[in-house]
C-alpha angles and dihedrals in degrees: 000000000000090000091056092051092051091050092049091049091053092051091049091051092051091051091051091052096054096077089051091060091051092053095060110107125204121208118240117249133225144154137253112206139174136198120245105219130184122221146153136251114278095022132108117249128197125212118195122214118205128189119188136175120226092217093056092237122137116284114232129191118350129188122182128182114203143173131214134180108258090199090068104025135039117199114238111167148318135166107259094007125119127187131185095205094246098085102279115124130178135184133199125182146137125233128225098197144012088298132051120197131186133167129215123193126213134184112232114232107177145357122277136062122312121196130207110200134184120242097182144331138211117191142158141181122256087253090060095255115140115256119211113205129207100220126224134180140218131237119198116203111210125195131185118276121263091262091051097260111153100185141020136189120263116261092225097234099109095071097029114154121215114270128204133281111244130217091243107123118212124187120213119179091337096312122111121227136175120235109241142185092192098116133111134215090267090062095055112101119241113275095025129105132192120269139160129243134176107257126167091354096307140082108263134184118255135157126232140175130225092271091059096254105152129203132192128200116239130184124208128215093276093056095253112137136196140161121271130193111261123211109205094194096066099011093240133139132220133181114286111220115158112209114193115235099167140342091282104029138062132171133217117215114235140194122224099114091170091068095056120095118192134156116280091253089073115087124203115244137160123260120199115212120177092339092310124111122223132176114257138169131227134188110221088217090061106029090166092078134062126193120213137172113245144167119241107224093201097053101021090229126134117227144143120277131190120226117209108210093195098051097028091228136129127223134182109264129210112200113235115244120253113258110249116237112246123212144095112304098234107185126221135022094311091058091052091050092049093046091049093048100034094129092050090048092052091049091049092050090049091050092050091049090050091049091051090049091052092048090051090053091049093050091047091052091048090049091052091050091048092051089049090053091049090049089054091048093050090049091050094052096034092238111173121229123245093266092050091051090052090052090052092050091048090051091050091051091046091051090051092054093048099043115132088359096082106059088150091066090047091051090050090049091051091048091051090047091051091050089050090052092051092049092047091050091050093051093044114037125207106315134157092236092048093048093047091047092047093048092049093045092048093050093050092044092050090051091056099040127040128209092273092064143258096315096066094053093044094047092059098051107021095105092053092044092050092051090050091051092050091051093050092047092051092054093053093042091062088063092055102031117167098024113167094356094305125150135222090272094062113117129211125192126214117190113213121201119198111222 
């Protein structure tokens, strides 16, 4: 019995211990890593810090305390980084994914190897769970400069103390700012170092990069300060917004729309970048792209760049050349008028050509109708055509040549005439009218033709008959002058037969 009680007590104890095992929590794990760059004396070097979670969950708040050797490296800048100038460096940031990245920039002072080590970390996941980091370190390999220099003096920006805000008022896009020297090394953008320039009659603190791009620190009415792009030529400021084009190059949008020349198809618009408005140009045919004027921070040159709204990228832009107007270079005022009214001139010429074409058709129709009328007139008066007249003349000449030499033709003609008389007498019996007609006809016929035949009678009078026919033809021709393109000299023959 006692044994059973002991066994039951042991089972109960085990059951009570199970929830305790489930309540034990294990911290998430991750890694802290650095890059190991190589550089040269007198150059700027960037070291990248990377925090990752092994679970792939979003990294939350991260704080890292580090140390570097100030004899080799001078702190310049870095978002979230703070340095005291004596070698202590700290970072604070919040991730937005499974990986957190940050970059710190140093100025290289001398040859050798410079180490960046971790003194301590505090990190958590976005869910609030603690994140334990396996810590790494960075080693910077430093070589002599290209000219053989092995060491340089510090620039003095790493331990800069805040200066004072001056009473110098500067206006940028309608907003007033005060020029200030109250910035620290943490405020200086990567790749820039402190320098001094003469401004408003005194030496003032500015920052500049190797390409000569200069920035000045301005403070607004609320006391918030930031760097602005400074133009030494006219001592003016403009917003400083660095847009990344590549790993080594960024551009800063500029104003100055009056200095930009583009084809007329481009229309000026406004482009808002990081709450700042800049002039830009867009072609309605390609609304996807915008062209803006910008400063290249790597080269220090001002040029045009094209912004792709779909990809969110910037590319160097070469403005297309204006199309040259083609045409005849007509000098003087007349040429200008013609060039200005070329379309109207073309329409007028086309209208005149159409009018001429219509008139030609009308004249052609009238000519056809006139020819038809002349044809009817010639048919009415039995006027022979030119070719028929020529045939008559040829026949007359032929008859002349063959007169008295063709008795055979005359005999044939007489035989045919006799046959005709016999037929006529058969059809029309003895009648006074017939006799009278035959006697009259025979007498007239005998007068014109002798016993030798037709040729003898015709030979005596053919010249007079031909003249009479010409005269009669001329009288009728006057009534139908111009038929078929003829002229006043055209001749028509009419053969008259005396019955």
